[in-house]
Structure formats: structure tokens, C-alpha cells
N, C-alpha and C positions, 0 to 999 in steps of 0.2 A: 530353808537356809534363811539364816539373812546374813546383809554387810553391816549396813547400813542404819543406825539406829537414831529419831529424833525425836526426845525427850521434851518437853511441855512441860517445864517450870514455872506453873503456876501461881505458886505463894499459898495453898490453900492444903488444907487439909490433906489433901490427895497429892503433895507432893513427893514429901516421902516415902510413898509403898510404890508410887509411879519414878522414881530413883532404884529404888530399889531394884526393880522387873527389870528395870533398862538393863541392872549390872548382871544380875542373876541368865540374863537369856544374853549378851553383852561375853559373859565367860561362856556360855555354853554354847555361841556357834563363832564364838570370835569373832563379833563386830565391833565398830568405832561408836562409837557416844558423842550422836547432839546436843547437847542439850540449848534450848532455848527462850527466853524469854521477850515478853512483847507489852513495850510500857506504852498503853491508849492515853496517854498524856493529855488529848481533847477531848475523852469522853470523861476523866477527869475532873475534871477541868470546869463540867455542862453544869454548871450550878445556875441555875436563873436568879435575882432579884423580884422579889413579889412585886418591893414596889422602891420608892428612891431612897426612900429611913432605910430601906435593908440592904438598899447597896457593899457598903460597909461588913457588916456579915458574911455574905457572897462569897464577896475576896474576899476573907479571915476564911472560909470551907473551902472554897478553891485550895488555896492555901492550903492546905489540913491532910486535904484531902494527898494532894500531889506529892507532898512530904512522904503519909502513909505510903502513896505508889510505890515511890523509891526503895524508903530503904523495906518495902517488901518484897520488892526486889533484888533488893542487896543480898537480903534473909535467902533465898529462894537459888542466887549464885553460890552464897558462900554453902549451903547442903551440898549444894549439884559438887562442887569443888573438894567438901571436905569426904566424899562418900566413895571418889571416884581414888581420891588424893593414893598410892602406893598401888593402886589395883593392878596396875599394868593395861589394864585397858585404853586405846585408843580413844582419845575426844577431843570436844573443840565447844564452841561458846558464842554460843547470837547471840545479841543484845537489841532486840528489832526495836521497834518504834510506829507506832500508827495501831491501823487496824487488828485486831488478833487474827484470825481470818484469810485476810493478804498476806500477812504475814507466814502465818504456815504454809497455803498454798502456797507459795512463793519457793523457797524450802523443802515442802516437802516431798517439791515435783525433782529432787536429788540423796533420795531416799529409803531403805524397802517397807518401814512403818511408822509409825507414831504413834507413841505409850503419853497416855495426857490420861487427869480427870474425868471418871464422869461427870462433873460437875462442876462450875466457876472454872473456864475459859480467860486466866488471865484473866480473874476478874481484881484479886489479892486483897479482897476485902472491900472494895474503892465501888465499884460496878455495877449497876445494875439489874437486874435481870439475866447472868451471865450465862446462865441452861442454854438462850435461844443463837449463841454464840455455837455451840454445838454443832446444833442442826442445821445451822449455816454452813458449817465447816463441812456437815455430811454431803450437803445437799450440793458441794463445792466438791465432790469428787475424790476427797484426801482419805484413802485408803491402804492399807488397811489401819485403824487405828485401836491399838484395845485400850480402852477405856477401865482405867482397876477404881480399884474402890478406898476404904478410908484407911483400912484396915487387912494387913498384907494377911495373903494365903499361896501354903501350895498348891500347884495348878495341878491334881493327882482327878478332877472328876471333870468330864468337860462333854456336855450336851451343841453341837447343834443343829438349831433350828432348822428342815429343810418339805420347807412348800412344794417341789416340786419348780416352781420356774427358772429360770435363767437366771436370776439377782442369788437366789441362792442355794443355787446349785453352784454359781463362781465361788461365794463364799465357803460352801464348802470343802471349792478345789483348793483355793487358796490357800486355808488354812493346811491341808490335808501335804500342800507342794513343800509348805513352809518348815513346816514341824521344829515346832518351837516346844514343845513337851514332845516329845516321842511315846515316852510311856506313861500317858494318862489312857485315862479310864472312858471312852469313849462313848457316847451314843446319841444314836440321834433317830430324832423328835418326828415328827407328823401332826401338824394340828389339821383336823376340820372333819367334817363330813365322812362317812366311807362310803369307797367310790368303789371299784374293777379295778384301775390303775394305785391304788394306792397300795400294799404286797408289792407287787411290781416293782412300785417307783421306788418301795423302799431295798427293795434288793437290790433296787444296781446302784442303790446311794449310800448304802454296803460293800458289792464287787469295789465301785470305785476308790474309794477308803484305806477297802485290803490293798488291792493293787501300791499304794503309795506305805504298805507295813500297818497297818492300820485297822488291827479287828476292832468294829462297836459293833454295838449291838444295837436294836431299833425298838421306835416305839409310837403306838397312832394312838390321838390322842384325838379324843372327840371335845367339840369346841376350839371359837376363835383360836389365834396365837394370843394376839393382844391381850385379853384375860384368864386366858391360861399359863401360857409363857414360864411366867413369874413365878406362881407357885410350883406350877411344877417343878421348876429346875429349881426350887427354895426346896418341897421334897424333896427331890434329888440326890439332893447334899450338889449341885454343879458347882464346880469353882470357879468356872469360866463358859461365857453359853455361849456360839458361834450366833451368828444373826449376818442378813442381809441388807445394805444399806443401799439407800438410792435419791435422787432429788426427786422422784418421782412422790416418792413414800412422805419426807418433807412436807411435801405439798400436802398432801392429804389430807397430814395432818389436825392442818389447819380445818380441815373443814371437819374430820369425826372424828381426829387423831385416829395415827401409827402403832405399829407394835414396836416399831426402834423409837417411838419416839414415848411412849409408858414406858421403854427399859431404863430408857436413860432416867426419866425420873424419877423413879421408885424403885431401882432394881439397888440391889447391897451385894447382889451379886459382879466381878470382871464380865466385861463385854471383846467380845473382837469383831468387831466391824467391819465386814467389808462387802464388794459387790461383784 
């Protein structure tokens, strides 16, 4: 059960789907929705001249980027206000400025979940390398995050990626306890080599979900989650993948890549990210 949803109005192609997902969950759970825009004017204006001759061009480019930023923020707000007009859903709007990660961390403290696009975190078509911002957000401890894709899809089939770690157990438990989509078909999948602990572990996870009213089946997939999770979820026609995230996984991806990072970069399936 959720009572307050924080909705990232990022001004990208993911925004309409994020708004629709927030509306759907707000109606189902009687939740209020807070839309948030974040204008990072300093980053948008970061255009360094290559020479004295190009200073005028740099100034013009800064003005152009700032104008684009403001127009796309306004468009995102208009989408939000239009979508919820007359809906009966309690809404609020926050127009934050500065670093997106800091702004979301500040306001997430008083909400139950964040809904945002998989990629393009408040870049509004202006900022470079926006994907790294979502990884920073995950590393900062914001959770759960419902990261939507560009095409809306009803959540009818949910895949829980379960490694047996405390982090993945917490993600599974958080998803089960919130009961966001109680009628969905759920599968718990473990990726990795087979051991004597694999079957009992999956059975325990299945039993936990059952006690929360979720009748899940299980599967054991040989191979790493990093390389097999997305292909498996695609074959199974998952509408949502539940997986853990942690600051440790964010740091690890700098060395060899992590499952979370791979899914954010490559997935066209919505993600439920929790710890």
C-alpha cells in the first residue's frame, strides 16, 4: 500500500508513461501524487568557449540551452496538470532547482515511491550523459524506484530477480508488501550455478510471497544475471522486473559492470528497484 507518490517530470519521452503509471497507482491505492521538475541551470549553462573568438558563440549557446530547458520544464508541468485535472487525485507540484539527485533525495524522504523514466533523468534534452544521474540516485539510497519505459504496458507479468542476497530479499519483500499490482502473474527467478541451496532458497522465497497473497512460480536459470536477466525477462514477456540496487553495485559497475547498470542502460522493460 502506498499513500504518497513522487513523480519525476523529466521532460523526456518517458514522462507521459510515468504520469500514466502514477495515475494508475494513485487511483488503485488512493495515493496522492507530487510532481517534481528539477532545473539544473548551472549544468545547462556549462558551455566553455574554445577561444576568445568563440566567447560570443558560447554565450549564445548558453542562452539557447537555458531557453530550451525552461520551455521543456513548462511543457512537462503542463502535461502533469492536464493529466490530473478533474481526476479527484490529490496532487502537488515542486519546481526544484540545482542538482537533480540532491533535489530528489530531499523530497523522496516524505514519499513512499518514486516513479521516473529509465533514462534521461531531468536532462530535458539539454544535459549530457543523463544516465549516470539515475545511477547516482540509486547509490544515494532512494527506493523503491519504479523506472518506466517509453511505451506504456499494463503490469500483468512480474519477474522477481532473486539471488538469495539480503539486498534481493529486501527488494522482493518490498514489492510483496506494497502489493502494487495484486493481480499480476509473478515468477521468482534465480540466476547462477546450481547448488544444494538453490531449490530450498527458491521455495522459501515462494513461501514468503504466498503469505502476502502472491502465488508465484519459480525458475532457476544457469548463467549470470548480468548477461541473462534481460533476455530471460524478454522471452518470458515480463511487464516489470523486480531487482535489488545498492551503492555497492553502483561502485562495482565502474570496474566490471553490474546487473543494475546493464538493465538501466539496455532494458525496454520497466524496473522496480529496491533494497
